[in-house]
C-alpha positions as CSV (number, residue, x, y, z in Angstrom):
1,M,-24.8,6.0,8.4
2,N,-27.5,8.3,7.1
3,M,-27.2,9.9,3.8
4,N,-29.2,12.8,2.5
5,P,-31.5,11.6,-0.3
6,M,-30.4,14.6,-2.4
7,T,-26.8,13.6,-2.0
8,I,-27.6,10.0,-3.1
9,M,-29.3,11.4,-6.2
10,Q,-26.3,13.6,-7.0
11,L,-24.0,10.7,-6.5
12,Q,-26.1,8.5,-8.8
13,Q,-26.0,11.2,-11.5
14,K,-22.3,11.6,-11.3
15,F,-21.8,7.8,-11.4
16,N,-24.0,7.6,-14.5
17,T,-21.9,10.4,-16.2
18,F,-18.7,8.5,-15.2
19,R,-20.1,5.3,-16.8
20,M,-21.0,7.2,-20.0
21,E,-17.5,8.8,-20.2
22,H,-15.6,5.6,-19.4
23,P,-17.6,2.8,-20.9
24,R,-14.9,0.1,-20.4
25,V,-14.8,0.5,-16.6
26,A,-18.1,-1.2,-15.7
27,P,-17.5,-4.3,-17.9
28,F,-14.0,-4.6,-16.4
29,F,-15.4,-4.7,-12.9
30,G,-18.2,-7.0,-14.1
31,A,-15.5,-9.4,-15.3
32,L,-13.9,-9.2,-11.9
33,K,-17.1,-10.1,-10.2
34,N,-17.6,-13.0,-12.5
35,S,-14.0,-14.2,-12.2
36,S,-12.2,-15.7,-9.3
37,L,-11.6,-12.6,-7.3
38,S,-10.5,-14.1,-4.1
39,V,-8.6,-13.3,-0.9
40,G,-4.9,-12.8,-1.7
41,T,-5.5,-11.5,-5.3
42,V,-3.3,-8.5,-5.9
43,F,-5.0,-5.4,-7.3
44,D,-2.4,-3.0,-8.9
45,M,-3.3,0.6,-9.6
46,K,-1.2,3.1,-11.6
47,V,-2.0,6.8,-12.3
48,T,-0.1,8.9,-14.9
49,T,-0.7,12.7,-14.6
50,P,-0.8,14.9,-17.7
51,D,2.7,16.0,-17.0
52,G,4.0,12.4,-17.0
53,R,4.3,11.8,-13.3
54,E,3.4,8.2,-12.3
55,M,2.0,7.0,-9.0
56,Q,1.5,3.3,-8.3
57,C,0.3,1.1,-5.5
58,N,-1.2,-2.3,-5.0
59,I,-3.3,-4.0,-2.4
60,K,-3.7,-7.6,-1.5
61,V,-7.4,-8.3,-1.5
62,T,-9.0,-9.3,1.8
63,Q,-12.4,-10.7,2.5
64,N,-13.6,-7.2,3.7
65,D,-12.5,-5.9,0.2
66,I,-14.5,-8.6,-1.5
67,D,-17.6,-7.8,0.7
68,L,-17.3,-4.1,-0.1
69,F,-16.9,-4.8,-3.9
70,N,-19.9,-7.1,-3.9
71,T,-22.0,-4.5,-2.0
72,L,-21.1,-1.8,-4.5
73,M,-21.8,-4.1,-7.5
74,E,-25.2,-5.0,-6.0
75,M,-26.0,-1.3,-5.5
76,G,-25.0,-0.6,-9.1
77,A,-27.2,-3.4,-10.3
78,Q,-30.2,-2.1,-8.3
79,N,-29.7,1.4,-9.8
80,N,-29.8,-0.1,-13.3
81,Q,-33.2,-1.6,-12.9
């Protein structure tokens, strides 16, 4: 998969903005990385829209999910250096 370097820079800027606007998200995922996130863990997600509608789903974590999570965390760590 080839990505345009300009697209990568834009994505990095958007991610940095996201981190500034939502400062608790990165520490939350950092805590997950340092905890016992393992195959079979259930990750529950809930969204509440401004008009009060709720949507919820959950996933049972697989090894592929853990590998993806670790790759994303490593990419984030490299961008912070």
